[in-house]
C-alpha positions as CSV (number, residue, x, y, z in Angstrom):
1,X,3.4,22.4,9.2
2,X,1.0,20.6,11.2
3,X,2.1,17.1,11.8
4,X,-0.9,16.0,14.1
5,X,-3.9,14.2,13.3
6,X,-6.9,12.8,15.2
7,X,-7.7,9.3,13.9
8,X,-11.1,9.3,12.2
9,X,-13.8,7.4,13.8
10,X,-16.4,5.0,12.1
11,X,-14.4,4.1,8.9
12,X,-15.1,1.2,7.0
13,X,-15.1,-2.1,8.8
14,X,-12.3,-4.4,7.5
15,X,-14.0,-7.4,5.9
16,X,-12.3,-10.8,5.9
17,X,-11.7,-13.1,3.0
18,X,-9.9,-16.0,2.0
19,X,-6.1,-15.3,2.4
20,X,-2.7,-17.1,2.1
21,X,0.9,-16.1,2.9
22,X,3.3,-17.1,0.1
23,X,0.8,-19.9,-0.8
24,X,0.5,-21.3,2.6
25,X,-2.7,-21.4,4.5
26,X,-2.7,-19.3,7.7
27,X,-3.2,-22.8,9.7
28,X,0.4,-23.4,8.9
29,X,1.5,-20.8,11.5
30,X,1.3,-22.3,15.0
31,X,1.0,-19.0,16.7
32,X,-1.2,-16.1,15.9
33,X,-2.1,-12.7,17.8
34,X,-4.6,-10.1,17.3
35,X,-3.0,-6.9,16.2
36,X,-4.0,-3.7,14.8
37,X,-2.1,-2.5,11.6
38,X,0.4,-0.3,13.5
39,X,1.1,-3.2,16.0
40,X,1.8,-5.4,12.9
41,X,4.1,-2.9,11.3
42,X,5.9,-2.5,14.9
43,X,6.2,-6.3,15.0
44,X,7.6,-6.6,11.4
45,X,10.2,-3.8,12.3
46,X,11.2,-5.5,15.5
47,X,11.9,-8.8,13.5
48,X,13.8,-6.8,10.8
49,X,15.9,-5.3,13.5
50,X,16.4,-8.6,15.4
51,X,17.4,-10.6,12.2
52,X,19.5,-8.1,10.5
53,X,22.3,-6.3,12.7
54,X,22.8,-3.8,9.8
55,X,19.0,-2.8,9.9
56,X,18.3,0.7,11.2
57,X,15.2,2.7,11.6
58,X,14.9,6.5,11.5
59,X,12.7,9.4,10.7
60,X,11.0,12.4,12.3
61,X,9.7,11.5,15.8
62,X,10.7,7.9,15.2
63,X,12.6,7.6,18.6
64,X,9.7,8.2,20.8
65,X,7.4,6.1,18.6
66,X,6.3,8.1,15.6
67,X,2.8,10.1,15.5
68,X,1.1,6.6,14.7
69,X,3.1,4.9,17.5
70,X,4.2,2.5,14.7
71,X,8.0,2.2,16.2
72,X,6.9,2.4,19.9
73,X,9.5,0.7,22.1
74,X,12.0,-0.2,19.5
75,X,14.6,2.6,20.5
76,X,14.4,1.0,24.1
77,X,15.0,-2.5,22.6
78,X,17.6,-1.9,20.1
79,X,19.3,1.3,21.2
80,X,19.8,5.0,20.1
81,X,22.3,4.0,17.5
82,X,19.7,1.9,15.4
83,X,16.5,3.7,16.1
84,X,16.7,7.6,15.9
85,X,15.1,10.9,15.1
86,X,16.1,12.9,12.2
87,X,15.9,16.7,11.4
88,X,12.6,17.9,9.7
89,X,14.0,17.2,6.1
90,X,12.5,14.6,3.9
91,X,15.3,15.2,1.4
92,X,17.9,14.6,4.0
93,X,16.3,11.5,5.4
94,X,16.2,9.8,2.0
95,X,19.5,11.0,0.9
96,X,21.0,9.7,4.2
97,X,19.1,6.4,3.7
98,X,20.3,6.1,0.2
99,X,23.8,6.4,1.4
100,X,23.5,3.8,4.2
101,X,22.0,1.4,1.7
102,X,24.8,1.9,-0.9
103,X,27.4,0.8,1.8
104,X,25.7,-2.2,2.9
105,X,23.1,-1.1,5.7
106,X,19.5,-1.9,5.7
107,X,17.8,1.6,6.3
108,X,14.0,1.7,7.1
109,X,13.4,5.4,6.5
110,X,10.0,6.9,7.6
111,X,8.3,9.8,6.0
112,X,5.8,11.1,8.7
113,X,3.3,11.5,6.1
114,X,3.0,10.6,2.3
115,X,2.2,14.3,1.6
116,X,5.5,15.3,2.8
117,X,7.5,12.8,0.5
118,X,7.9,15.6,-2.5
119,X,11.1,17.3,-1.1
120,X,12.6,13.9,-1.5
121,X,11.2,13.2,-4.9
122,X,14.5,13.9,-6.5
123,X,16.3,11.7,-4.1
124,X,14.0,8.8,-4.7
125,X,13.5,8.8,-8.6
126,X,16.9,10.3,-9.7
127,X,19.2,8.5,-7.1
128,X,17.7,5.5,-5.5
129,X,15.9,4.2,-8.4
130,X,18.8,4.7,-10.9
131,X,21.9,3.7,-8.7
132,X,22.0,0.0,-10.0
133,X,21.6,1.0,-13.6
134,X,24.2,3.9,-13.6
135,X,26.6,1.6,-11.9
136,X,26.1,-1.5,-14.1
137,X,25.2,-3.3,-11.2
138,X,28.4,-3.1,-9.6
139,X,26.8,-1.2,-6.7
140,X,23.2,-0.3,-5.6
141,X,21.0,0.8,-2.7
142,X,18.5,-2.1,-3.1
143,X,18.1,-2.7,0.7
144,X,16.5,0.6,1.1
145,X,12.9,0.7,2.4
146,X,10.9,3.9,2.7
147,X,7.5,3.7,4.8
148,X,5.0,6.5,4.5
149,X,1.5,6.9,5.9
150,X,-0.8,7.6,3.0
151,X,-4.6,8.1,2.1
152,X,-7.7,9.5,3.7
153,X,-8.0,9.6,7.3
154,X,-11.4,11.4,8.1
155,X,-10.4,15.0,8.2
156,X,-6.9,15.4,7.2
157,X,-7.5,17.8,4.4
158,X,-5.3,18.6,1.5
159,X,-1.9,18.1,3.3
160,X,-2.5,14.8,5.2
161,X,-4.6,12.9,2.8
162,X,-2.9,12.3,-0.3
163,X,-2.3,8.9,-2.2
164,X,0.9,9.8,-4.3
165,X,1.7,6.2,-5.5
166,X,1.4,7.0,-9.2
167,X,4.1,9.4,-9.1
168,X,6.4,6.8,-8.2
169,X,5.1,3.6,-10.2
170,X,6.1,5.7,-13.3
171,X,9.7,5.5,-12.4
172,X,11.5,2.3,-13.2
173,X,13.8,0.8,-10.4
174,X,11.6,1.2,-7.5
175,X,9.0,-1.3,-6.0
176,X,5.7,0.1,-4.5
177,X,3.4,-1.8,-2.1
178,X,0.2,-0.9,-0.4
179,X,-1.3,-3.2,2.3
180,X,-4.9,-3.4,3.2
181,X,-4.8,-4.3,6.8
182,X,-2.5,-5.9,9.5
183,X,-1.4,-9.2,8.0
184,X,-0.6,-7.6,4.7
185,X,1.3,-4.8,6.3
186,X,3.6,-7.2,8.4
187,X,4.2,-9.6,5.4
188,X,4.7,-6.9,2.6
189,X,7.0,-4.7,5.0
190,X,9.3,-7.7,5.8
191,X,9.4,-8.5,2.0
192,X,10.3,-4.9,1.2
193,X,13.1,-4.8,3.8
194,X,14.6,-7.9,2.2
195,X,13.9,-7.2,-1.4
196,X,17.0,-6.7,-3.6
197,X,15.2,-3.5,-5.1
198,X,14.2,0.0,-3.2
199,X,10.7,-0.4,-2.1
200,X,8.2,2.2,-1.0
201,X,5.7,1.1,1.3
202,X,2.5,3.2,1.6
203,X,0.5,2.4,4.5
204,X,-3.2,3.6,4.7
205,X,-3.1,5.5,7.9
206,X,-7.0,5.4,8.8
207,X,-6.4,1.6,9.4
208,X,-3.5,2.0,11.9
209,X,-5.8,1.4,14.8
210,X,-9.3,0.4,13.1
211,X,-8.1,-2.6,11.1
212,X,-7.6,-5.5,13.7
213,X,-7.3,-9.1,12.8
214,X,-5.1,-12.2,13.8
215,X,-1.5,-11.9,12.4
216,X,1.2,-14.7,12.5
217,X,3.7,-13.9,15.2
218,X,6.2,-15.8,13.3
219,X,8.6,-14.2,10.7
220,X,7.0,-14.3,7.4
221,X,6.9,-12.2,4.0
222,X,4.1,-11.8,1.5
223,X,5.5,-12.1,-2.2
224,X,6.0,-8.7,-4.0
225,X,4.2,-8.7,-7.2
226,X,1.4,-11.1,-6.3
227,X,-2.2,-10.1,-6.0
228,X,-4.8,-11.7,-4.2
229,X,-8.4,-12.8,-4.9
230,X,-10.5,-12.3,-1.8
231,X,-13.9,-13.0,-3.1
232,X,-14.6,-15.0,-6.4
233,X,-17.3,-14.1,-8.8
234,X,-18.6,-14.4,-12.2
235,X,-20.0,-11.1,-13.5
236,X,-17.5,-8.2,-12.7
237,X,-14.0,-8.2,-11.4
238,X,-13.3,-5.4,-8.8
239,X,-9.6,-4.4,-8.6
240,X,-7.9,-1.9,-5.9
241,X,-5.4,-1.6,-3.3
242,X,-4.9,-0.4,0.4
243,X,-8.2,0.6,2.2
244,X,-10.0,0.8,-1.2
245,X,-10.0,-2.9,-1.1
246,X,-12.4,-2.8,2.0
247,X,-14.7,-0.5,0.1
248,X,-14.9,-2.8,-2.8
249,X,-15.8,-5.7,-0.4
250,X,-18.7,-3.7,0.7
251,X,-19.6,-2.7,-2.9
252,X,-19.5,-6.4,-3.9
253,X,-22.0,-7.2,-0.9
254,X,-24.3,-4.6,-2.1
255,X,-24.1,-6.0,-5.6
256,X,-24.8,-9.5,-4.5
257,X,-28.1,-8.2,-3.1
258,X,-28.9,-7.1,-6.9
259,X,-28.0,-10.7,-8.1
260,X,-24.7,-9.5,-9.4
261,X,-21.7,-11.7,-8.6
262,X,-18.3,-9.7,-8.1
263,X,-14.8,-10.9,-7.9
264,X,-12.7,-8.7,-5.7
265,X,-8.9,-8.5,-6.2
266,X,-6.3,-6.8,-3.9
267,X,-3.5,-5.8,-6.0
268,X,-1.1,-5.5,-3.0
269,X,1.9,-4.6,-5.1
270,X,1.7,-1.9,-7.8
271,X,5.1,-2.3,-9.0
272,X,5.6,-4.8,-10.0
273,X,1.8,-5.7,-10.4
274,X,0.3,-9.0,-11.0
275,X,-0.9,-8.9,-14.6
276,X,-1.5,-12.7,-14.8
277,X,-4.0,-12.8,-12.1
278,X,-5.8,-9.6,-12.9
279,X,-6.0,-10.7,-16.6
280,X,-7.3,-14.1,-15.8
281,X,-10.0,-12.7,-13.8
282,X,-11.2,-10.1,-16.2
283,X,-11.1,-12.7,-19.0
284,X,-13.3,-14.8,-17.0
285,X,-16.1,-12.1,-16.0
286,X,-15.6,-9.9,-18.9
287,X,-16.0,-6.7,-17.1
288,X,-13.9,-4.7,-14.8
289,X,-14.0,-1.9,-12.2
290,X,-10.9,-0.2,-11.1
291,X,-11.0,1.9,-8.1
292,X,-8.3,4.2,-6.0
293,X,-8.4,7.3,-3.7
294,X,-5.9,9.1,-5.8
295,X,-7.2,11.4,-8.6
296,X,-8.5,10.0,-11.7
297,X,-6.4,11.5,-14.3
298,X,-2.9,9.6,-14.7
299,X,-3.8,7.4,-11.6
300,X,-2.4,4.0,-11.5
301,X,-5.9,2.8,-12.4
302,X,-5.2,4.1,-16.0
303,X,-2.2,1.9,-16.5
304,X,-4.5,-1.2,-15.4
305,X,-7.2,0.0,-17.8
306,X,-4.8,0.4,-20.7
307,X,-3.3,-3.1,-20.1
308,X,-6.7,-4.8,-19.9
309,X,-8.0,-3.0,-22.9
310,X,-4.7,-4.4,-24.7
311,X,-4.8,-7.8,-23.4
312,X,-8.6,-8.7,-22.8
313,X,-10.2,-6.7,-25.6
314,X,-12.1,-9.6,-27.4
315,X,-13.2,-11.0,-23.9
316,X,-14.6,-7.5,-22.6
317,X,-18.3,-7.0,-22.4
318,X,-18.2,-3.5,-21.5
319,X,-15.5,-0.7,-21.2
320,X,-13.3,-0.8,-18.3
321,X,-14.5,1.6,-15.5
322,X,-12.4,3.7,-13.0
323,X,-14.0,5.0,-9.7
324,X,-11.4,7.3,-8.2
325,X,-10.8,10.6,-6.3
326,X,-11.8,13.6,-8.3
327,X,-9.1,15.9,-10.1
328,X,-9.1,18.4,-7.3
329,X,-7.0,19.0,-4.3
330,X,-8.2,16.7,-1.4
331,X,-11.2,18.4,0.4
332,X,-11.6,18.6,4.2
333,X,-15.4,19.1,4.7
334,X,-16.2,17.4,1.6
335,X,-14.1,14.2,2.0
336,X,-17.2,11.8,1.7
337,X,-18.0,13.2,-1.8
338,X,-14.4,12.9,-2.8
339,X,-13.7,9.2,-1.9
340,X,-14.6,6.3,-4.2
341,X,-17.4,5.0,-1.8
342,X,-19.0,1.5,-2.0
343,X,-21.9,3.3,-3.6
344,X,-20.0,4.9,-6.4
345,X,-18.5,1.6,-7.0
346,X,-21.8,0.1,-7.3
347,X,-23.0,2.6,-9.7
348,X,-20.0,1.5,-12.0
349,X,-21.0,-2.1,-11.5
350,X,-24.5,-1.4,-12.7
351,X,-23.1,0.6,-15.6
352,X,-20.9,-2.2,-16.8
353,X,-23.9,-4.9,-16.3
354,X,-26.1,-2.7,-18.4
355,X,-23.9,-2.0,-21.2
C-alpha cells in the first residue's frame, strides 16, 4: 500500500469566528502561539505524555514523527518505551491499545490513514466499545484514544480520502470527534485522552499544514458533546464538522451577498452530539442544510435530519437538506465534483429559501 501523500495546495482558507474554550474567552489564556494543526496536535500529545506517566503513543512510523509529522520530537523527549513504531497491522495496533487501556495505561494509537482502519473494525466495535458493558462496569478500556487522518486531501484518491465516521457513530460505547482547525484539534484531543470512554479522533488531514491560528499554549480541553455557533444568522442553519465547516462559512458569505442570513454550527463532536444547540438554532431559523464529505446514504447527516424532522417539525419552513459526497468511491481526477463545495451548499440554501 502506498502511504505517502503530497499535501494539496490551495485548499479552503480557514475562516475565523467567535470561539470559546469550555465557555471561557480566549483572552483567559495568557499565552498563545501561532500553530498549524499538526503542531497543535503535537503540542496536545506532549502535554498528555507530560501529565500522565502511563500515557503512550504508538503506530506506524510514529517514532520518527509520522507521515504528517504529528509526533515529531516526542520519541526524543519521552523515550522509546513510550513513543514507538508498530508493525503494519491496524488490527494489532488497536488490539494492543485495548489491552493497554484495560490494565490502566493511557494509549494514544495512531492509524496512519482513516482508510486503513477497517482491519481494526472488529477490535473497535466488538471489543473497545463493549468492554465496560460486558463487564458490568467492573473493568473497561475507557482511556483508549485512536487518532486517524481523514477526509479529502487534494489528490488522495479512493484509498487516502475517505471519511468513515458514520460507521463508528452507529456503535454505542464510543465517542467520535472531528476538529475543524488547530485550536479545536488540541482541545478535543486532550479531552479525548482524558475521557472515561474510548474516543476516536478523526483529523482532517488537508488542514495539518494549511490551517494556522493562535492556539493557547496552556493545557486546556474542549468539552466533548458540545457544538459551537461560529456565525449567528436568522434565515438558515448550516451544520457540519471538520473541514466542511470552513466550506460552510464560505457558503454563508456567498449567501449574505444575496441577502440571506446563515447561522453556522460546528458540531465538533458526533457522538455524543449537541442536540440542544442544533435544535435551538433550527427552531430559530426554520431551515437547515447539513453537509459532510462522506457519501450521502446513511451518512451521519441522515441521523441529524431525522432528529430535526422529529423535534422541529412544526417550526420547519422547508425540508432539511443534505449536501454530501456522492454515493461512489472517492474519485481522483474528479475530486472537485465530488466534494460538497460552497457553491453546492449555496444551491441548497437557495432551495430552502424558495420552498
